[in-house]
N, C-alpha and C positions, 0 to 999 in steps of 0.2 A: 504494500500500500504506500508507494512513493516514499519509502524510508521511515514511515511512521511506525513506532512501536505500538502494537495494538493495546497494550496495557495503558498507554497514554489516553485512550478513549474509554477507559473504564474507571468507575468509582470517582473518588475525589480528584484524580489526575485530570479528568475531563473538565472540571469546573473552570479553570483559567481559559479554556478554549471555547467556552460557550459565548454566544452572541451577547447574552446578559445573564448574570447570576446575582440574585438578591442576597440579602442578609440571611445567614444561618441556613442556607440551602444545604441539604444532606443528600449525597448520592452514594449509595452503598457500594462496596468494593466490586461486586460482580454484576453491576449494571453497566451496560455498554451503550454509548451514544455515538452513532456514525454521523458525520457531518455536523459536529457540535456548533459550528459557526452559524447555523440556522436555528438554533434552539435557545429559547429564553425561558428562564425559570425564576419566578419572583420569590420574595421573602418567605422564609420558614417552610418551604415545601420540601418533600422527601420523595426520593425514588428508590425503591428497595431492590434487593438482589435479583438477578436473572431477568431483569427488564431489559428490553432491547428497543432502542429508538433509532429508526432509519427513515427519517422523514425530513422533508424540507419545511421550513416555516412552522415549527412547533412552538407554541407558547403555553406556559403553565402558570396559573395565578398563584396568589398567596395562600399559605396554609393548606395546600393540596397534597394528598398522598397518593402515589402510584405504587401499588403493592407488588408482590413477587410475580415473576413470570409474565409480565404484561408485554405487549407488542404495540408500538405506535409506528405505522409504516405508511408510506405513500409520498406523492410528490405535490400534494396540495396542502393548504393550511389546516393545521389541527390546533384548535384553541380550547384549552381547558381552563375553566374559571377558578375563582377563589373558593376555598373550603370544600373542594370536591374529594370524593373517595372513589378510586378506581380499583375494583376488587381483583384478587389474584387470577392470573390467566386471561385477563381481558385482552381482546384484540381490537384496536382502533385503526381502521383502514381508510385512507383518503384516496386510494386508487386500487382497482382490482380488474382482472381480466373480464372482457365481454366474451361470452362463450358460444352464443348461438351462431352457427355457421362459420366459426373461426377456430383457429388453433390457439391453445393457451400456452404457447412457448415463445418467450421473448427472443430466442435465438434465430427464429425464422425471419424472413424479410417482412417489412412493415405491412404489406398488403395482406399478410396471412394472419395477423393478430391485431387486436385493438384493446384499448383500456378504457374503463369507466373512471372518470375523475370527479371529485367533489370535496369541497371543504367540509370538515367535521367541526362542529361547535358544541361544547359541553358547557352549559351556563353554570353560574355560581350555585353552590350547595347541592349539586347533583350527586347521587349515589349510584354507582354502577356495580352490580353484584358480580361475583366470581364467574369466570369463564364466559362472559358475554362477548358478543361480536357486534361491533358498530360499523356499519357500511358507509361508503363514500356519500357525501352530500347530506348527511343527517345533522339536525340540530336537536339537542336534548335540552329541554327547557329548564329554567331555574328550579331547583329543588326537586326535580323529577327523581324517582327511585326506580331503578331497573333491577329486577330480580335476577338471580343467578341463572346462567345458561341461556340468557335471552339472545335472540337474533334481532338486532335493531336495524330495520331497513326503511324506517320512515321517521319523520319529525315527531317528537314527544312534547306534549303540553307541559307547562310549568306545574309543579307540585302534584303531578299524577303518579300513580303506582302502575308499573308495567311488568308483565311477565310473558314468557312463551317464545315460541319459534314458529312463525314470526311473532314479534312482540304485539301485545294487545293491552289495552288499559283495563285494569280491574278495580281501580279505586282512586281516591284522592288522598294525598298526604296532608296532615294537619300542619299548617305553617307555624313557625316559632311565635311565641307571644310577643306583644308589643314591647314588653319589658326586655325580653331577650334581644329583640331587634334593636332597641335603643342602646344596649350594651355593645352589641357588635358594630352598629353604625357609628359609634364613637371612635372606633379604630380607623386608621388610615387604609382605605382599600383602593386608593388611586394606584394604577399600575406604575411600576418604575421603568418600564420599557415602552 
């Protein structure tokens, strides 16, 4: 890889190479970020071991945790808000192969394969359960809760509860009380990047 030691792209070694790294960002030793010059991580966020990020234009808000064995991949924007939880094994894809009438091999000439592209946005306070898959072009609304093993192929409304493959709404999540909102809103949530 052009003389780059791959351990430079892992754990705390990758922090100085990020496009932006906020205060107290923690990247665990076995997390790997390819193309870190396109990745922004804001204050107090954590990315745990065995997470692999190979995306362009990835931004992660404040106090967000991306847990073990997650994948963020693709060539479009992936925006993850403040105070989000991304459960173990979750896959966030901003590009994927189109498969009807095409080959799914990038090594063939361009006329033999094609790719579906789309920005992925996960708004503030969203909770994504373990082993979920989020497809290109999806927006997950503020405070939405996605159950484990969900296949998210459409936009989700704020504060909804979603499960299944494909995902479907099964309820609404109660929002935090006005007192809790007041405490949280007193903090600085303006992005640093």
